[in-house]
C-alpha positions as CSV (number, residue, x, y, z in Angstrom):
1,X,92.9,16.0,215.0
2,X,91.8,16.2,218.6
3,X,88.3,14.9,219.2
4,X,87.5,17.6,221.8
5,X,84.0,19.1,222.0
6,X,83.3,22.4,220.3
7,X,83.5,25.6,222.1
8,X,80.5,27.5,223.6
9,X,80.3,31.0,225.0
10,X,81.2,31.3,228.7
11,X,80.3,34.0,231.3
12,X,81.8,37.4,231.1
13,X,83.4,39.1,234.1
14,X,82.9,42.8,234.8
15,X,84.8,45.2,232.5
16,X,88.3,45.9,234.0
17,X,89.2,49.4,234.9
18,X,92.1,51.4,233.6
19,X,93.8,54.1,235.8
20,X,92.7,57.6,234.9
21,X,96.3,58.7,234.4
22,X,96.6,56.5,231.3
23,X,95.8,58.1,227.9
24,X,92.8,56.6,226.1
25,X,92.5,56.1,222.3
26,X,89.9,58.5,220.9
27,X,87.4,55.7,220.2
28,X,86.9,54.7,223.8
29,X,83.3,55.4,224.8
30,X,82.2,55.8,221.2
31,X,80.5,53.2,218.9
32,X,83.3,53.4,216.3
33,X,86.6,55.1,215.8
34,X,87.0,58.3,213.8
35,X,88.1,57.6,210.2
36,X,91.8,57.8,209.8
37,X,93.0,60.6,207.5
38,X,96.7,60.5,208.2
39,X,99.5,59.0,206.1
40,X,100.4,55.4,205.7
41,X,104.1,56.4,205.7
42,X,105.2,57.4,209.2
43,X,108.0,59.7,210.3
44,X,110.9,58.4,212.4
45,X,109.4,59.7,215.7
46,X,106.1,57.9,215.1
47,X,108.0,54.7,214.2
48,X,110.1,54.8,217.4
49,X,107.0,55.4,219.5
50,X,105.4,52.4,217.7
51,X,108.4,50.3,218.5
52,X,107.9,51.1,222.2
53,X,104.2,50.3,222.0
54,X,104.9,47.1,220.1
55,X,107.6,45.9,222.5
56,X,105.2,46.4,225.4
57,X,102.4,44.5,223.6
58,X,104.8,41.7,222.9
59,X,105.8,41.5,226.6
60,X,102.2,41.6,227.8
61,X,101.4,38.8,225.4
62,X,104.4,36.8,226.7
63,X,103.3,37.4,230.3
64,X,99.8,36.1,229.6
65,X,101.1,33.1,227.7
66,X,103.1,32.0,230.7
67,X,99.7,31.2,232.4
68,X,98.4,29.0,229.5
69,X,97.7,25.6,231.1
70,X,94.8,23.2,231.4
71,X,92.3,24.5,234.0
72,X,93.1,28.2,233.4
73,X,90.3,30.5,232.1
74,X,90.7,32.8,229.2
75,X,89.5,35.6,231.5
76,X,92.6,35.0,233.7
77,X,94.8,35.4,230.7
78,X,93.0,38.7,230.0
79,X,93.6,39.8,233.6
80,X,97.3,39.2,233.3
81,X,97.7,41.1,230.1
82,X,95.5,43.9,231.2
83,X,97.4,44.4,234.4
84,X,100.7,44.2,232.7
85,X,99.8,46.9,230.2
86,X,98.3,49.2,232.8
87,X,101.3,48.8,235.1
88,X,103.5,50.0,232.3
89,X,101.4,53.0,231.4
90,X,99.6,51.5,228.3
91,X,96.0,51.3,227.4
92,X,94.8,47.9,226.1
93,X,93.7,48.9,222.6
94,X,90.9,46.3,222.3
95,X,89.1,47.4,225.5
96,X,86.2,49.5,224.2
97,X,87.1,49.2,220.5
98,X,83.7,49.1,218.8
99,X,82.4,47.9,222.2
100,X,84.8,44.9,222.6
101,X,84.7,44.2,226.3
102,X,88.1,42.8,227.1
103,X,91.8,43.7,226.9
104,X,92.9,40.9,224.6
105,X,91.4,38.4,222.2
106,X,91.6,34.7,223.1
107,X,90.7,32.4,220.3
108,X,90.7,28.6,220.9
109,X,90.8,25.8,218.4
110,X,88.1,26.5,215.8
111,X,87.9,30.2,216.7
112,X,89.6,32.1,213.8
113,X,89.8,35.4,215.6
114,X,88.2,37.9,218.1
115,X,87.4,35.4,220.8
116,X,86.2,37.2,223.9
117,X,87.9,36.1,227.2
118,X,85.4,34.7,229.6
119,X,84.9,31.8,232.0
120,X,85.9,29.2,229.3
121,X,88.5,26.8,230.8
122,X,91.5,25.7,228.7
123,X,91.7,22.0,228.2
124,X,94.7,19.7,227.6
125,X,95.2,19.5,223.9
126,X,93.8,23.0,223.0
127,X,95.6,25.5,220.9
128,X,94.9,29.2,221.9
129,X,95.7,32.4,220.1
130,X,96.4,35.5,222.1
131,X,96.0,38.8,220.3
132,X,97.3,41.8,222.3
133,X,97.6,45.4,221.3
134,X,99.0,48.2,223.4
135,X,98.3,52.0,223.1
136,X,100.9,54.3,224.5
137,X,102.5,57.6,223.5
138,X,99.6,58.1,221.0
139,X,100.3,55.0,218.9
140,X,99.4,51.3,218.8
141,X,101.5,48.1,218.7
142,X,99.6,44.9,217.7
143,X,100.7,41.3,217.8
144,X,99.4,37.8,218.3
145,X,100.6,34.2,218.5
146,X,99.1,30.7,218.9
147,X,100.2,28.6,221.8
148,X,99.9,24.9,222.7
149,X,98.1,24.0,225.9
150,X,99.3,20.7,227.3
151,X,99.7,17.6,225.1
152,X,98.6,18.8,221.6
153,X,98.0,16.4,218.7
154,X,100.5,16.4,215.8
155,X,98.1,17.8,213.2
156,X,97.4,20.8,215.3
157,X,101.0,21.3,216.3
158,X,102.1,21.3,212.7
159,X,99.4,23.8,211.8
160,X,100.7,26.1,214.5
161,X,104.3,25.7,213.4
162,X,103.5,26.2,209.7
163,X,101.3,29.3,210.4
164,X,104.3,30.9,212.2
165,X,106.5,30.0,209.3
166,X,104.0,31.6,206.8
167,X,104.3,34.9,208.7
168,X,108.1,34.7,208.7
169,X,108.1,34.1,204.9
170,X,105.7,36.9,204.3
171,X,107.8,39.4,206.3
172,X,110.8,38.4,204.2
173,X,108.8,39.2,201.1
174,X,108.3,42.8,202.1
175,X,110.3,45.2,199.9
176,X,109.7,48.9,199.0
177,X,108.4,49.0,195.4
178,X,106.5,45.7,195.6
179,X,102.8,45.6,195.8
180,X,101.0,44.5,199.0
181,X,99.7,41.4,197.3
182,X,103.1,39.8,197.3
183,X,102.5,39.2,201.0
184,X,99.3,37.2,200.4
185,X,100.9,35.4,197.5
186,X,103.7,34.1,199.6
187,X,101.4,33.0,202.4
188,X,98.8,31.3,200.2
189,X,101.4,29.4,198.1
190,X,103.0,28.1,201.3
191,X,99.7,27.1,202.9
192,X,98.6,25.2,199.7
193,X,101.5,22.8,200.1
194,X,99.7,21.4,203.1
195,X,96.2,21.7,202.0
196,X,95.4,24.5,204.5
197,X,92.7,27.0,204.0
198,X,93.7,30.7,204.1
199,X,91.1,33.0,205.7
200,X,90.2,35.8,203.3
201,X,87.7,38.1,205.1
202,X,90.0,39.0,208.0
203,X,93.2,40.7,207.1
204,X,96.3,42.6,208.2
205,X,95.9,46.4,208.4
206,X,97.6,49.7,208.5
207,X,98.4,50.9,212.0
208,X,100.0,53.9,213.7
209,X,98.1,56.5,215.7
210,X,95.0,54.6,214.4
211,X,94.3,51.0,215.4
212,X,93.2,50.3,211.9
213,X,94.1,52.9,209.3
214,X,92.1,51.6,206.4
215,X,95.0,49.9,204.5
216,X,94.2,46.3,203.9
217,X,96.8,43.5,203.8
218,X,95.2,40.3,202.5
219,X,96.8,36.9,203.3
220,X,95.8,35.5,199.9
221,X,96.9,36.6,196.4
222,X,94.4,39.4,195.9
223,X,94.4,41.2,192.5
224,X,93.0,44.3,194.3
225,X,95.9,44.7,196.8
226,X,98.0,46.8,194.5
227,X,99.2,49.4,197.0
228,X,102.9,49.8,196.5
229,X,105.0,49.4,199.7
230,X,107.2,52.4,200.6
231,X,109.8,53.0,203.3
232,X,108.1,54.1,206.5
233,X,104.8,52.4,205.8
234,X,103.5,50.6,209.0
235,X,101.1,47.7,209.0
236,X,100.4,44.2,210.4
237,X,100.7,40.8,208.7
238,X,98.6,38.2,210.5
239,X,97.9,35.0,208.5
240,X,95.1,32.8,209.7
241,X,95.4,29.2,208.3
242,X,92.9,26.5,208.8
243,X,92.8,22.7,208.6
244,X,89.7,22.9,206.4
245,X,87.7,25.7,204.8
246,X,88.4,29.4,204.9
247,X,84.7,30.1,205.3
248,X,83.4,31.1,208.7
249,X,80.4,31.7,211.0
250,X,80.1,34.3,213.6
251,X,78.6,33.8,217.1
252,X,75.7,35.9,218.3
253,X,78.2,38.1,220.3
254,X,79.1,39.8,217.0
255,X,82.8,39.1,217.5
256,X,83.7,35.4,217.8
257,X,84.6,34.1,214.3
258,X,84.7,30.3,213.9
259,X,85.5,28.1,211.0
260,X,82.4,26.9,209.2
261,X,83.5,23.3,209.3
262,X,84.7,23.8,212.9
263,X,88.1,22.5,212.1
264,X,91.1,24.1,213.9
265,X,92.8,27.3,212.9
266,X,96.0,29.2,213.9
267,X,97.3,32.7,213.5
268,X,100.4,34.8,214.1
269,X,100.9,38.5,213.8
270,X,103.6,41.2,213.9
271,X,103.4,45.0,213.4
272,X,106.2,46.1,211.1
273,X,107.6,49.0,209.2
274,X,108.9,48.9,205.6
275,X,112.6,49.9,205.4
276,X,114.8,50.7,202.5
277,X,115.8,47.0,202.1
278,X,112.9,45.0,203.6
279,X,111.0,45.1,206.9
280,X,111.7,45.8,210.5
281,X,109.5,44.1,213.1
282,X,108.1,46.6,215.7
283,X,106.5,44.0,218.0
284,X,109.6,42.3,219.5
285,X,109.8,42.0,223.3
C-alpha cells in the first residue's frame, strides 16, 4: 500500500450560497431533520422525480470527478459540484444537513465517509470518494464513487475495483420478497474472499422526500435486517470496504470517519427502486 502520510484537517472556505429561487429541504437552518413518517414504498410520480434528482446528482459527481488530479483541493471539487447543482435548479442535500458545511463529502484514503471538503490538496497516488446528493422537485438522489488520483498502487486500485463490484453484486441480489439482509450477505461474502473489512456502523438508507427515512440497509449479514423488500421501495446501497479493520475513529469535527488502523477504504453508492423483478438504479447520469 502507498506509504503516504496520514491526512489532517485543512482550512474551510466560507459556506457557499444557493440562489433564493432554489427550494430548500426542510432541515436547512435546523439542528436536525424532522422525523420521516411517510411510506418506504413510493408512488410512480415520486420515483420519476427521484430519477431526475438522481441523474442530476450523478452528473454533478461526474463533473467534479473530472477535476480530480494531484494539486487540486477537495474544496475545489466541492465548488464544481455545488455550482453544477445550483445551475440546474437543485439544492446540494448535504449543505446544512445536521450542520454539515459543504455540498459534497470528499473522503480520501483512510477516510471511510463524511470527509469535509477543505484546503486539503490531492496527492499522486490518493484514492478519493465523492458523495453527492441533489434535492430537486421535493426529493433526493444520492450517489458516490471512489476515484483514482494519478498513479495509484495496485492494492488500492484492486480495493476500489472490488468495492465497485460488491455494489454491483448487491444490486443484482435485490428482489421483492427477499429480506434486506440479503444485500449485506452478498457484500460481506464477496469482501471476505480478499480479506477486506466491511464497515458496519455506516449503512445504506431509505430515501425519497427525506434524505434518510429511517430504513437501514447494512452491508454485512445482519440478523436484524429482516425488512422484506417490496416493489416501489427506494433506498441506497453504499458498501464501504477496508484493507484492514472495520472499526473506526472520528475526527473532532464530528463528521470525518477514519479507519482505526488508518488503512485505506473505498465506497460506492447508488439510489435504487425495487421493481417487480429486481432493482432499477435511479442515479444514472
